[in-house]
C-alpha positions as CSV (number, residue, x, y, z in Angstrom):
1,M,56.3,95.6,148.3
2,E,59.0,96.9,145.9
3,P,61.8,94.5,144.7
4,Q,65.2,95.0,146.3
5,M,68.3,95.6,144.2
6,N,71.2,93.3,144.8
7,K,74.8,94.6,144.7
8,S,75.3,93.8,141.1
9,D,72.1,95.6,140.1
10,L,73.1,98.6,142.1
11,H,76.6,98.7,140.6
12,W,75.0,98.7,137.1
13,A,72.5,101.4,138.0
14,E,75.2,103.7,139.4
15,A,77.3,103.1,136.3
16,S,74.4,103.8,134.0
17,A,73.6,107.1,135.8
18,E,77.2,108.3,135.3
19,T,77.7,107.1,131.7
20,S,77.3,109.2,128.5
21,E,74.9,108.4,125.7
22,W,77.6,107.9,123.0
23,F,80.3,106.5,125.3
24,P,78.7,104.2,127.8
25,E,82.1,103.1,129.1
26,K,81.3,102.7,132.8
27,R,78.1,100.8,132.1
28,Y,80.0,98.4,129.8
29,Q,82.8,97.9,132.4
30,A,80.2,97.2,135.0
31,Q,78.5,94.5,132.9
32,K,81.7,92.9,131.6
33,T,82.1,89.3,132.9
34,W,85.3,87.4,133.7
35,L,84.6,85.2,130.6
36,Q,84.4,88.2,128.3
37,S,87.6,89.6,129.7
38,C,89.3,86.3,129.1
39,C,88.0,86.0,125.5
40,L,89.2,89.6,124.9
41,R,92.7,88.7,126.0
42,V,92.8,85.6,123.8
43,L,91.5,87.4,120.7
44,K,94.1,90.2,121.2
45,C,96.9,87.6,120.9
46,G,96.0,87.2,117.2
47,P,95.6,89.8,114.5
48,V,92.9,92.3,115.4
49,P,91.1,94.2,112.6
50,Q,92.0,97.9,112.7
51,H,88.9,98.9,110.8
52,V,85.5,97.2,111.1
53,A,82.4,98.2,109.1
54,F,78.8,97.4,110.2
55,I,75.6,97.2,108.2
56,M,73.2,97.7,111.1
57,D,70.3,95.8,109.6
58,G,67.1,94.7,111.4
59,N,65.9,97.7,113.4
60,R,62.5,97.7,111.8
61,R,62.0,94.0,112.1
62,F,63.0,94.2,115.7
63,A,60.4,96.9,116.3
64,K,57.8,94.7,114.7
65,K,58.9,91.8,116.8
66,Q,58.6,93.8,120.0
67,S,55.3,95.4,118.9
68,V,56.7,98.9,119.2
69,Q,56.9,101.8,116.7
70,T,59.5,101.7,113.9
71,I,61.3,104.7,115.2
72,E,61.7,103.0,118.6
73,G,63.5,100.2,116.8
74,H,65.9,102.7,115.2
75,S,66.5,104.3,118.6
76,L,67.3,100.9,120.1
77,G,69.7,100.4,117.2
78,F,71.6,103.5,118.1
79,E,71.9,102.3,121.7
80,K,73.4,99.1,120.3
81,L,75.8,101.1,118.2
82,A,77.1,103.0,121.3
83,E,77.6,99.7,123.1
84,T,79.3,98.1,120.1
85,L,81.7,101.1,119.9
86,Q,82.9,100.4,123.4
87,W,83.4,96.7,122.6
88,C,85.5,97.7,119.6
89,L,87.6,100.2,121.6
90,D,88.3,97.4,124.2
91,L,89.4,95.1,121.5
92,G,91.8,97.6,120.0
93,I,89.7,98.3,116.9
94,T,90.6,101.9,116.1
95,E,88.2,102.7,113.2
96,V,84.5,101.8,112.8
97,T,82.2,102.6,109.9
98,V,78.5,102.2,110.1
99,Y,75.7,102.3,107.5
100,A,73.3,104.6,109.2
101,F,71.1,105.8,106.3
102,S,71.2,104.8,102.6
103,I,70.1,107.2,99.8
104,E,67.6,104.4,99.0
105,N,66.0,104.9,102.5
106,F,64.6,108.2,101.3
107,K,62.0,106.1,99.4
108,R,60.5,104.9,102.7
109,S,57.4,106.5,104.2
110,R,57.6,110.3,105.0
111,E,56.9,109.5,108.6
112,E,59.8,107.1,108.9
113,V,62.3,109.3,107.0
114,D,61.4,112.4,109.1
115,G,61.7,110.3,112.2
116,L,65.2,109.1,111.2
117,M,66.3,112.6,110.4
118,E,65.0,113.8,113.7
119,L,66.8,111.0,115.5
120,A,70.0,111.8,113.7
121,R,69.7,115.4,114.7
122,K,69.1,114.6,118.3
123,K,71.9,112.1,118.6
124,F,74.4,114.4,117.0
125,L,73.3,117.3,119.2
126,R,73.8,114.9,122.2
127,L,77.2,114.1,120.8
128,L,78.1,117.8,120.7
129,E,77.0,118.1,124.4
130,E,79.4,115.3,125.1
131,R,82.3,116.9,123.4
132,D,84.5,116.4,126.5
133,Q,84.0,112.6,126.0
134,I,84.9,113.0,122.3
135,M,88.2,114.7,123.3
136,K,88.8,112.3,126.2
137,H,88.6,109.3,123.9
138,G,90.3,111.0,121.0
139,V,87.6,110.1,118.5
140,C,87.4,111.7,115.1
141,I,83.9,111.8,113.7
142,R,83.4,111.7,110.0
143,V,80.0,111.7,108.3
144,I,80.2,110.2,104.8
145,G,77.7,110.6,102.0
146,D,75.9,113.3,100.0
147,L,75.3,115.8,102.7
148,N,73.3,118.0,100.3
149,L,70.4,115.5,100.6
150,L,70.1,116.0,104.4
151,P,67.9,118.6,106.1
152,R,69.8,121.8,106.8
153,D,69.6,121.4,110.6
154,V,71.1,117.9,110.3
155,Q,73.8,119.2,108.0
156,E,74.8,121.8,110.6
157,V,75.1,119.4,113.6
158,V,77.1,116.8,111.6
159,A,79.4,119.5,110.2
160,E,80.0,120.8,113.7
161,A,80.7,117.3,115.1
162,M,83.3,116.7,112.3
163,H,84.8,120.2,112.9
164,I,85.4,119.9,116.6
165,S,86.8,116.3,116.3
166,Q,88.9,116.6,113.1
167,H,92.3,116.6,114.8
168,N,91.6,113.6,117.0
169,T,93.7,110.6,116.1
170,R,93.1,107.8,118.7
171,A,90.0,106.4,117.0
172,T,87.7,107.2,114.1
173,L,83.9,106.8,113.7
174,N,82.6,107.1,110.2
175,V,78.8,107.5,109.9
176,C,77.4,106.9,106.4
177,L,74.4,109.2,106.0
178,A,72.6,109.7,102.7
179,Y,75.2,107.2,101.2
180,T,75.4,104.6,98.6
181,S,78.6,103.2,97.1
182,R,77.5,103.8,93.5
183,Q,76.8,107.5,94.3
184,E,80.2,107.7,96.0
185,M,82.0,106.2,93.0
186,A,80.1,108.4,90.5
187,S,81.1,111.5,92.5
188,A,84.7,110.4,92.4
189,V,84.6,110.0,88.6
190,R,83.0,113.4,88.2
191,D,85.7,115.0,90.4
192,V,88.5,113.3,88.3
193,A,86.7,114.3,85.0
194,Q,86.6,117.9,86.2
195,G,90.3,117.8,87.0
196,V,91.1,116.6,83.5
197,E,88.8,119.3,82.0
198,E,90.4,122.0,84.1
199,G,93.9,120.9,83.0
200,L,95.0,119.8,86.5
201,L,95.2,116.2,85.3
202,L,96.1,114.4,82.1
203,P,93.9,111.5,80.9
204,S,96.8,109.2,81.5
205,D,96.9,110.2,85.2
206,V,93.6,108.4,85.8
207,S,94.0,105.2,87.7
208,E,92.5,103.0,90.3
209,E,94.6,104.6,92.9
210,L,93.6,108.1,91.9
211,L,89.8,107.2,92.0
212,E,90.4,105.6,95.4
213,K,91.8,108.9,96.7
214,C,88.7,110.8,95.5
215,L,86.3,108.6,97.4
216,Y,84.6,110.0,100.5
217,T,86.6,107.5,102.5
218,N,90.0,108.7,101.2
219,K,91.3,109.4,104.7
220,S,90.5,105.9,105.9
221,R,92.1,102.5,105.3
222,D,89.8,99.9,103.8
223,P,87.8,97.9,106.3
224,D,89.5,94.7,107.4
225,L,86.2,93.2,108.5
226,L,82.6,93.9,107.4
227,V,79.7,92.7,109.6
228,R,76.1,92.6,108.5
229,T,73.3,91.6,110.9
230,S,69.7,90.3,110.2
231,G,70.7,87.3,108.2
232,E,70.7,89.1,104.9
233,V,73.7,88.0,102.7
234,R,74.4,91.1,100.6
235,L,76.2,94.4,100.8
236,S,73.3,96.7,99.8
237,D,75.5,99.2,98.0
238,F,77.8,99.7,101.0
239,L,81.5,100.2,100.6
240,L,81.6,98.2,97.4
241,W,85.0,99.5,96.3
242,Q,86.5,99.5,99.8
243,S,85.4,96.0,100.8
244,G,87.1,94.1,97.9
245,Y,89.5,92.5,100.3
246,S,87.5,92.7,103.5
247,V,86.5,89.6,105.5
248,L,82.7,89.4,105.4
249,S,80.7,88.1,108.4
250,F,76.9,87.7,108.0
251,V,75.2,87.3,111.4
252,N,71.7,85.9,111.7
253,V,70.5,88.2,114.4
254,L,68.7,91.6,114.3
255,W,70.9,94.6,115.0
256,P,69.5,95.5,118.4
257,E,70.1,91.9,119.4
258,F,73.8,92.0,118.4
259,S,76.0,91.0,121.3
260,I,79.7,91.1,122.3
261,W,79.7,87.3,121.5
262,H,78.7,88.0,117.9
263,L,81.5,90.5,117.6
264,F,84.0,88.0,119.1
265,A,82.8,85.4,116.6
266,A,83.3,87.8,113.7
267,V,86.8,88.7,114.8
268,L,87.7,85.0,115.2
269,H,86.4,84.5,111.7
270,Y,88.6,87.4,110.5
271,Q,91.6,85.8,112.2
272,S,91.0,82.5,110.4
273,K,91.0,84.2,107.0
274,Y,93.8,86.7,107.8
275,P,96.8,84.9,106.0
276,S,94.9,84.3,102.7
277,V,93.5,87.9,102.6
278,Q,96.9,89.5,103.3
279,S,98.4,87.4,100.5
280,A,95.7,88.5,98.1
281,K,96.0,92.2,99.1
282,A,99.8,92.1,98.6
283,E,99.3,90.6,95.1
284,M,96.7,93.3,94.2
285,M,99.0,96.1,95.3
286,L,101.9,94.6,93.3
287,N,99.7,94.4,90.2
288,R,98.5,98.0,90.7
289,R,102.1,99.2,90.9
290,R,102.9,97.3,87.7
291,D,100.0,98.8,85.9
292,V,101.1,102.3,86.8
293,E,104.7,101.6,85.8
294,E,103.5,100.2,82.5
295,S,101.3,103.2,81.9
296,D,104.2,105.6,82.5
297,H,106.4,103.5,80.2
298,L,103.9,103.8,77.4
299,C,103.4,107.5,77.9
300,V,107.1,108.2,77.7
301,L,107.4,106.1,74.5
302,S,104.5,108.1,73.0
303,Q,106.2,111.4,73.9
304,L,109.4,110.3,72.3
305,E,107.7,109.2,69.2
306,H,105.9,112.5,69.0
307,E,109.1,114.4,69.5
308,K,110.7,112.4,66.7
309,E,107.8,113.3,64.3
310,Q,108.0,117.0,65.3
311,K,111.7,117.2,64.7
312,C,111.6,115.0,61.6
313,I,114.1,112.6,63.2
314,S,114.2,109.1,61.7
315,A,111.9,106.7,63.5
316,S,114.8,104.3,63.6
317,T,116.8,106.6,65.9
318,Q,117.3,104.9,69.2
319,T,117.1,106.6,72.6
320,S,119.7,105.4,75.0
321,K,118.6,103.4,78.0
322,S,119.9,106.0,80.5
323,T,118.1,108.8,78.7
324,F,114.8,106.8,78.6
325,N,115.1,106.1,82.3
326,E,115.6,109.8,83.0
327,R,112.6,110.7,81.0
328,L,110.6,107.9,82.7
329,S,111.6,109.2,86.2
330,K,110.7,112.8,85.3
331,Y,107.3,111.7,83.9
332,A,106.5,109.8,87.1
333,S,107.6,112.7,89.2
334,D,105.5,115.2,87.2
335,R,102.5,112.9,87.3
336,E,102.8,112.6,91.1
337,A,103.0,116.4,91.4
338,R,99.9,116.9,89.2
339,I,97.9,114.4,91.2
340,A,99.1,115.9,94.5
341,K,98.0,119.4,93.4
342,F,94.6,118.1,92.2
343,L,93.9,116.2,95.4
344,A,94.9,119.3,97.5
345,D,92.5,121.4,95.5
346,L,89.8,118.7,95.9
347,N,90.3,118.6,99.7
348,R,90.2,122.4,99.9
349,R,86.8,122.4,98.1
350,R,85.4,119.7,100.4
351,E,86.6,121.5,103.5
352,A,85.2,124.8,102.3
353,F,81.8,123.0,101.8
354,L,81.9,121.7,105.4
355,L,82.8,125.1,106.8
356,S,79.9,126.6,104.9
357,L,77.5,124.2,106.8
358,L,78.7,125.2,110.3
359,P,76.1,127.1,112.3
360,S,76.8,130.6,113.3
361,R,77.5,129.7,116.9
362,T,80.7,127.8,115.9
């Protein structure tokens, strides 16, 4: 005799049949309990992180624990990601970044790497099939990393996903593929060095803020909260620059076992650290502005000294305060113009690269 479904099971089954793979909204709403709804309302009374990053660790260990193939563990990890995105949207978290595949992961077995690339291709193809859901939720998809390292068919589907969603502004999903933070920072340094070599920038234009604007994540705010599962207490070369003032939450559970309660606990932890982190960030921004102002001041002084030498003016000749301030203002304005032109050129080159990856059907 076959078991009979109760009303709750039937409700869940109907919702599951109607839901999409990337946006299982109906399934989530069907499963949400009164207690979860109550906790959501309480958490939303406090500061909610606008950007949360996840190191989705533990898929392979979960597969071993369940005695299934490794790729099945990664597939279950994707399902958990889709579910987690719904929890984040419900909380009011507008940006999520996930560590999907490190450059270091290419050192794994050929079978596992090929399986992960095929899984990525299938999931992004499925995402393209659900483009109506992308537009409905207003989600902008960004894939972050060295895309040149990915197979051509994967490059094409991720480029198309980014292309069709680029103007969405309600929420953002950043997927780090073929990514490490050290590679990202090295790439930013190369871009800045090229700008100096081509005469678009002066060496004195180089600053923390400029390097930050050359990172792959330049269109995103830094993550407010970074969550790592599996019990490991390290960042594994993930968003090292961007997480300097993030609240870190290390969860002792494998990624496919991550639950809404673990997310609630991480957000609560973030709220407890919020005042001290905001104070530290404000101090950092103040120091950064002072460093830039000091650099501009020294550059103008150097220019004036050079002009005096060229014109054989006595070194004791004093420049009036108003004249110096005018020169300082002009130097700062010129620097900002140079940087803006350089960044515009950099973004054009990056956009042209993405357009070159689009399949012919787009």
